[in-house]
C-alpha positions in Angstrom: 113.6 90.0 78.6 116.2 87.6 77.2 118.5 88.0 80.2 116.4 86.0 82.6 117.2 82.3 82.7 114.6 80.3 84.4 115.6 77.2 86.4 112.6 75.0 87.0 112.6 73.8 90.6 109.2 72.2 90.3 105.7 73.1 89.3 102.7 71.0 90.3 99.8 70.3 88.0 96.8 72.7 88.1 94.7 72.4 91.2 91.2 73.6 92.1 91.0 77.3 93.2 90.5 78.0 96.9 87.2 79.2 98.3 87.0 82.9 99.0 87.5 83.9 102.6 87.0 87.6 103.3 85.7 90.7 101.6 88.3 93.1 100.1 86.3 96.0 101.1 82.6 97.0 101.2 80.9 96.8 97.9 83.3 94.3 96.3 83.1 90.5 96.0 84.9 88.3 98.6 88.6 87.8 98.1 90.9 85.0 99.1 93.1 86.2 102.0 96.8 85.3 101.4 99.6 85.3 103.9 102.8 86.8 102.6 105.6 86.7 105.2 108.9 88.2 104.2 110.9 85.9 101.9 114.1 84.5 103.6 117.6 83.3 102.6 119.9 80.4 103.4 122.9 82.7 103.3 124.5 83.8 106.5 126.6 86.7 107.8 126.9 89.9 105.7 125.8 88.1 102.6 122.8 86.8 104.4 121.8 90.3 105.5 122.2 91.5 101.9 120.0 88.7 100.5 117.4 89.3 103.2 117.2 92.9 102.0 116.7 91.6 98.4 114.1 89.1 99.6 112.2 91.9 101.3 112.1 93.9 98.0 110.7 90.8 96.3 108.1 90.3 99.0 106.9 93.9 98.6 106.7 93.5 94.8 104.6 90.4 95.1 102.3 92.2 97.6 101.9 95.1 95.2 101.0 92.7 92.4 98.4 90.8 94.3 96.8 93.9 95.8 96.0 95.1 92.2 93.6 92.1 91.9 90.0 91.8 93.2 90.3 88.0 93.8 93.3 88.0 96.3 93.9 90.1 99.4 97.5 89.8 100.7 98.0 90.3 104.4 100.4 93.2 105.0 103.9 91.7 105.1 105.6 92.2 108.5 109.3 91.8 109.0 108.5 90.3 112.4 107.1 87.3 110.6 110.5 86.3 109.4 110.9 82.6 109.1 114.0 80.3 108.7 115.0 78.7 105.5 113.8 75.2 106.4 110.3 76.7 107.0 110.1 77.6 103.3 109.1 74.1 102.5 107.7 73.2 105.9 105.7 76.2 107.1 103.6 76.4 110.2 100.0 76.6 109.0 98.3 77.2 112.3 99.6 80.7 112.6 98.1 81.7 109.3 94.8 79.9 109.9 94.4 82.0 113.0 94.8 85.2 110.8 92.1 84.0 108.4 94.5 83.3 105.5 93.5 80.6 103.0 96.6 80.8 100.9 100.3 81.2 101.9 103.3 82.3 99.8 106.8 81.5 101.0 110.1 81.9 99.2 113.9 82.5 99.4 116.7 84.4 97.7 120.2 82.9 97.6 123.4 84.4 96.3 125.5 82.7 93.7 129.3 82.9 93.0 128.7 84.5 89.6 126.7 87.4 91.1 123.3 86.2 90.2 120.5 85.1 92.5 118.6 81.9 92.9 115.0 82.6 93.8 112.3 80.1 94.8 108.6 80.6 95.4 106.1 78.3 97.0 102.3 78.5 97.3 100.3 76.6 99.9 96.7 75.8 100.8 96.6 76.8 104.5 93.4 75.0 105.3 94.5 71.7 103.9 98.2 72.2 104.8 99.5 71.2 101.4 101.6 72.7 98.7 99.9 73.9 95.5 102.9 74.9 93.4 106.4 76.0 93.3 108.7 77.8 90.8 112.3 78.9 90.7 114.7 81.1 88.8 118.3 81.9 88.3 118.4 85.7 87.5 120.6 88.7 87.1 120.0 91.3 89.9 118.3 93.5 87.3 115.6 90.9 86.7 114.3 90.8 90.3 111.1 92.6 89.4 110.3 90.1 86.6 111.0 87.2 89.0 108.6 88.6 91.5 106.0 89.0 88.8 106.3 85.4 88.0 106.0 84.4 91.6 102.8 86.5 91.8 101.6 84.8 88.6 102.1 81.4 90.2 100.1 82.5 93.3 97.3 84.0 91.2 97.0 80.9 89.0 97.0 78.3 91.8 94.7 80.3 94.1 92.1 81.5 91.4 92.5 79.0 88.6 93.2 81.9 86.1 96.6 82.8 84.5 98.5 85.7 86.1 98.9 89.0 84.2 101.8 90.5 86.1 104.7 89.6 83.8 103.0 91.3 80.8 103.3 94.5 78.8 100.8 97.2 77.8 101.2 99.2 74.6 99.3 102.5 74.1 99.4 105.8 72.3 101.1 108.4 74.5 99.6 111.9 73.9 101.1 115.3 74.7 100.6 118.9 73.6 97.5 121.1 72.9 94.3 119.7 71.6 94.8 121.1 68.1 98.4 119.9 67.8 98.7 116.6 69.7 102.0 114.7 69.6 101.3 111.0 69.5 103.9 108.3 70.2 103.6 104.5 70.6 104.7 103.6 74.1 105.2 100.3 75.8 105.4 99.6 79.6 105.2 96.7 82.0 101.8 96.0 83.3 102.7 97.7 86.6 103.8 100.9 84.8 107.6 100.3 85.0 110.1 100.1 82.2 108.2 102.7 80.2 109.7 103.3 76.7 108.7 105.1 73.5 108.7 103.1 70.3 108.1 106.0 67.9 109.6 109.5 68.0 106.3 111.5 67.6 106.9 113.1 64.2 103.8 111.6 62.8 100.3 110.4 64.0 100.1 106.8 65.2 97.2 104.6 66.1 96.3 101.1 67.4 99.5 99.6 68.8 99.1 95.9 69.1 101.6 93.6 70.9 102.5 90.1 69.7 101.4 87.4 72.2 104.7 87.3 74.0 105.4 91.0 73.6 108.5 90.6 71.5 107.0 92.5 68.6 104.5 95.2 67.9 102.3 96.3 65.0 100.7 99.8 64.7 99.3 102.2 62.2 101.5 105.1 61.0 100.3 108.2 59.1 103.9 108.9 57.8 103.4 110.0 54.2 99.8 111.0 54.9 98.2 107.6 54.3 97.5 105.2 57.3 99.6 102.1 56.9 100.4 99.2 59.2 104.0 98.9 60.4 105.8 96.2 62.4 108.5 96.6 65.1 110.9 94.2 66.7 111.0 95.5 70.3 114.3 93.9 71.1 116.3 95.4 68.1 114.1 98.4 67.4 113.9 97.5 63.7 110.8 98.8 61.9 109.3 98.1 58.5 106.0 98.4 56.6 103.8 95.4 56.8 102.9 95.7 53.1 104.5 97.1 50.0 102.6 99.8 48.1 100.5 102.7 49.2 97.1 101.1 50.0 95.4 102.3 53.1 95.8 99.6 55.9 94.8 99.8 59.5 93.4 97.9 62.6 96.1 95.2 62.8 96.2 92.4 65.3 98.4 89.3 65.8 97.1 85.7 65.6 97.3 83.8 68.9 100.6 82.1 67.9 102.1 85.3 66.5 102.6 83.9 63.1 100.1 86.1 61.3 98.6 89.6 61.3 95.0 90.2 60.5 94.1 93.7 59.5 91.8 96.0 57.4 92.7 97.3 54.0 90.8 99.9 51.9 90.7 99.6 48.1 88.5 102.2 46.7 85.5 102.9 49.0 85.4 99.4 50.4 87.3 98.1 53.5 87.8 94.4 54.0 89.6 92.0 56.3 92.9 90.6 55.2 95.6 88.3 56.7 99.3 88.1 56.1 102.4 86.5 57.7 104.0 88.3 60.6 106.8 89.6 58.4 104.5 90.8 55.6 104.2 89.4 52.1 101.2 88.8 49.9 97.9 89.4 51.9 94.9 87.1 51.6 91.5 88.6 51.5 88.9 87.2 54.0 85.8 89.4 53.5 84.1 90.7 50.3 80.8 92.3 51.5 80.2 96.0 50.7 80.8 98.3 53.6 83.5 98.9 56.2 84.8 95.7 57.7 87.4 96.4 60.4 88.8 95.7 63.9 89.4 91.9 63.5 90.4 89.8 66.5 91.2 86.1 66.6 89.6 83.6 69.0 92.3 82.1 71.3 92.6 78.9 69.4 93.0 80.8 66.1 90.0 79.2 64.5 87.6 82.2 64.3 87.7 85.9 63.9 85.3 88.5 65.3 85.1 91.9 63.5 83.0 95.0 63.2 81.1 95.9 60.0 78.6 98.5 58.9 77.2 96.4 56.1 73.8 96.4 57.8 73.6 100.2 58.0 75.0 100.4 61.6 78.2 99.0 62.9 77.6 95.6 64.4 79.7 92.5 65.3 80.2 89.5 63.1 82.1 86.2 63.5 83.7 84.1 60.7 86.0 81.2 60.4 89.7 82.1 60.2 89.6 81.4 56.4 86.8 83.8 55.9 84.0 81.3 55.6 80.7 81.1 57.5 80.3 84.8 58.3 77.4 85.4 60.8 76.2 88.5 62.6 76.1 88.3 66.4 74.7 91.7 67.5 71.3 93.1 66.6 70.8 96.3 68.5 70.0 100.0 67.8 73.4 100.7 69.4 76.7 100.4 67.5 79.5 98.0 68.4 83.2 98.4 67.7 86.7 97.4 68.7 85.9 93.7 69.6 88.5 91.6 71.3 88.3 87.9 72.2 89.2 87.0 75.8 92.2 84.7 76.2 90.0 82.0 77.7 87.6 82.2 74.8 84.5 82.9 77.0 83.9 86.5 76.1 84.2 89.2 73.5 84.9 92.7 74.8 83.7 95.7 72.7 83.0 99.4 72.7 79.2 100.1 72.9 78.1 103.4 71.3 74.7 105.1 71.4 74.7 108.8 70.4 77.7 110.4 72.1 77.9 107.8 74.8 80.6 105.1 74.7 80.9 102.3 77.2 82.9 99.0 77.6 81.0 95.8 77.4 81.4 92.1 77.1 79.3 89.3 75.7 79.5 85.6 74.9 80.8 84.7 71.4 77.3 83.9 70.3 76.2 87.4 71.1 74.2 86.5 74.3 74.8 87.7 77.8 75.7 91.3 76.9 76.9 93.2 79.9 78.2 96.8 80.1 81.1 97.2 82.6 81.5 101.0 82.6 79.1 103.9 82.7 80.9 106.1 80.2 80.2 108.6 78.8 83.5 108.3 76.8 85.0 104.8 77.3 86.4 102.8 74.4 89.1 100.5 73.1 89.1 97.6 75.6 91.9 95.0 75.8 92.0 91.9 77.9 94.4 90.8 80.6 95.9 87.4 80.3 93.7 86.3 83.2 90.5 87.1 81.2 89.2 88.7 84.5 90.2 92.3 83.8 90.5 94.8 80.9 92.3 98.0 80.2 90.5 100.7 78.2 90.6 104.4 77.2 88.5 106.9 79.1 88.3 110.5 77.9 87.5 113.1 80.6 85.3 116.2 80.3 88.3 118.3 79.2 89.0 115.9 76.3 92.1 114.3 77.8 92.3 110.5 77.4 93.7 108.2 80.1 94.2 104.5 80.5 91.9 102.7 83.0 91.5 99.1 84.3 88.2 97.4 85.1 87.5 94.0 86.5 84.6 91.7 85.6 83.5 91.5 89.3 81.6 94.8 89.2 84.2 96.9 91.1 84.8 100.5 90.0 87.3 101.2 87.2 90.8 102.4 88.3 93.0 104.9 86.5 96.5 103.8 85.7 99.5 106.1 86.4 101.3 106.9 83.1 103.7 109.8 82.3 101.2 111.7 80.1 97.8 111.2 78.5 97.2 107.9 76.8 94.8 106.2 74.4 94.1 102.9 72.7 95.8 100.5 75.1 96.6 96.9 74.3 97.6 94.2 76.9 100.0 91.4 75.9 100.1 87.8 77.1 102.8 86.6 79.6 106.3 87.2 78.3 108.9 84.4 77.9 
């Protein structure tokens, strides 16, 4: 993650998103069609052929990224659509208009004497024939995938108006073994499933892994010693330590939007309250004092408010308070129960797990509790976490055999999709864009 050195070529200011052009497929909303001809290279001879092969890999990675979304539909890249290096910044728009494209992505890969690559990506409005944005990088060959993700992110942001979620990480609990002896390990992977690693060895039960905003660090709950306690991990060095000193039961941790604090629950006696502490631990500050179980805190994106779940009313409902613990107010009033709330990065929604009897579903609502909408049909869906775009969530779905998996669902009403991971998985958490 630190190896990549970004050379800014240029990046235009935010522009209005393009109008949708064509349906992705029957039953889903219209998507913006995007032309994605193979990226090119200014190099010539044998080196030029080598760079063209690298450019083709980058093109395919960008296509894969964009095809995961419901808002953009990339045209299938065709090597016959190769263009010259000057056309990167002066494309022929008429060809792509004829194919129904509203957006166009061009780019190049150039070799450097030190063995690294210079990569440039450009996004255009085909109808208006104008550039929307550009971005560039100087990278080591091993960072090609990340560079492609950043190109995809630029295209997604300029064409939809929402941040891209391709250069992000997902943490979750990897589960193996029989039902009566599950081995649970904290795992982290890129949002496309690559670079999968295990953070804990599996000798003890773990819960609720939560990534820092830029995915440099992670906090989770460990049952090492028999009592659930929050731990923190530096993902670059692998160093781990308890968040707090002592043996109090602590759980449900989550980072503040700037990564400087961790909000969590701690149980003293029969009461569980919300506390906050610095990212490296220290003396926690208590935020709630009402009788009952207060848990699952999540900050608003500006850090000014916290949503949490509490059973103080008799059933588990959602509450909001200021970040200092003041002005607590209930926002859900339903016979159903609500848990695992998480504020969307754009601040417009709160995602949650909706429970009624044995049925669990993923839902969203406005921060004032209005506009409740269930996105999944259950019967065993829980633990939602937002993408950086605020247009999609990951969540846990448990099948009829009791095996949990990680799924994705968009806000557009399309069907949830199962993610491919090496084993069963539960309790996912999606980070923001990495540095």
